[in-house]
N, C-alpha and C positions, 0 to 999 in steps of 0.2 A: 653340723657341717659334715660329720662322718657319713651320714645317710646320703648326702648329696655327692660325696666322694665316690660312692659305688655307682651311682647313676650317671653323674657327670664328672669323670675323673680329672678333668682339667680345672675344675672350680676349687679354689682354696688350697690346692696342694702344689708345691713347687716340684720341679723335676727330681730334686734330691729326695724329697719325702716320698714321691711316687716310687722311686727306685728302692728306697728303704722298705716301703710297704710290700713291694714285690718280693724283696729278699726275705722278709719275715713270713710271707705267705707260703714260701717253699720250706720253711723250717717247721717240722712237725711239733716241736716243743716251744714255739714262740707264743708269747702272751697275746694271742689274737682270738677274739670271739668270732665264731662262724656258725652258720646253721645250714649245712648242705642238705638238700632234699633230693632223694632218688625215687624215681617212679619205675615200676616194673609191671608189665601186662603179660599175662599168661592165658592162652586160649586153647581150645580143643582138649580139655582135661576131663577126667573121669572115664568110666567104662564106655559111655556112649560117645565121648568126644564132644559133648555139648556144654561142658563147664567152662567157666572163665574165672580168672582171679586178677584183681587189681591190688597192688601193694605199693604204698607210699612209705618210704623210710625217712623219718625225720632224724637227722644225726647232728645234734648240736655239739660243738666243741667249746667247753667252758673252762678257761684256766683260772685257778685260784692261787694266790700267793699265801703260803703258810708262814714263812719267815723270809729272811734275806737269802737263805741258801736253798730253800725247798719250794717247789711249785707243785700243785696238784692239778692235773688236767683231766676233766671229765669228758669222756667220749661215749655218750649214751646213744643207743639206737632205739627209736620208738617206731615200731611198724604199725601202720594203719592198713587193715586188710578188708577187702570187700570181695567175697567169692559167692558164686551161685552155680547151680547145676552140676556139682561134682558127684553127688550121689542121688539116685532116683528118690523122689519123695521130698526133696528139699531138706534132708536132715543135716547136711553140712553147709547150708546157706547161712552165712554169717557176715556181719559187718561190724567193724569196731577196732579198738586199740587192743593189741595183744599185750597181756601182762603175764610174764612168766613167774611162777612161784620161786622163792628163794630155795636153794638146795638145803637139805637137812643135814648139815655138817656141824660138828663141834670141833673147834680148833683149840688145841692146848698149846700153851707157851712153853 
């Protein structure tokens, strides 16, 4: 029923529950799952101005309840990049998901 609530907001939800859902969606620490997707297009890149880049950022918000007093909210950003023509010879032509390496840090307590 939740999937239909996003497509057809009048089905299965009363006015009070719609108002509560709208209130929770404005709260950055509410226990709501969401998967916003952002699309960016860049063109006329590189030394010749013939390059282009397409970036899709998948940004899921996943709340987890640790106990009655603590919640953990994961806000991961997963960029999917497609770029071509940035450097002559196609050396920078890439497509795929960007995975950044973890920093080399040792934390002491």
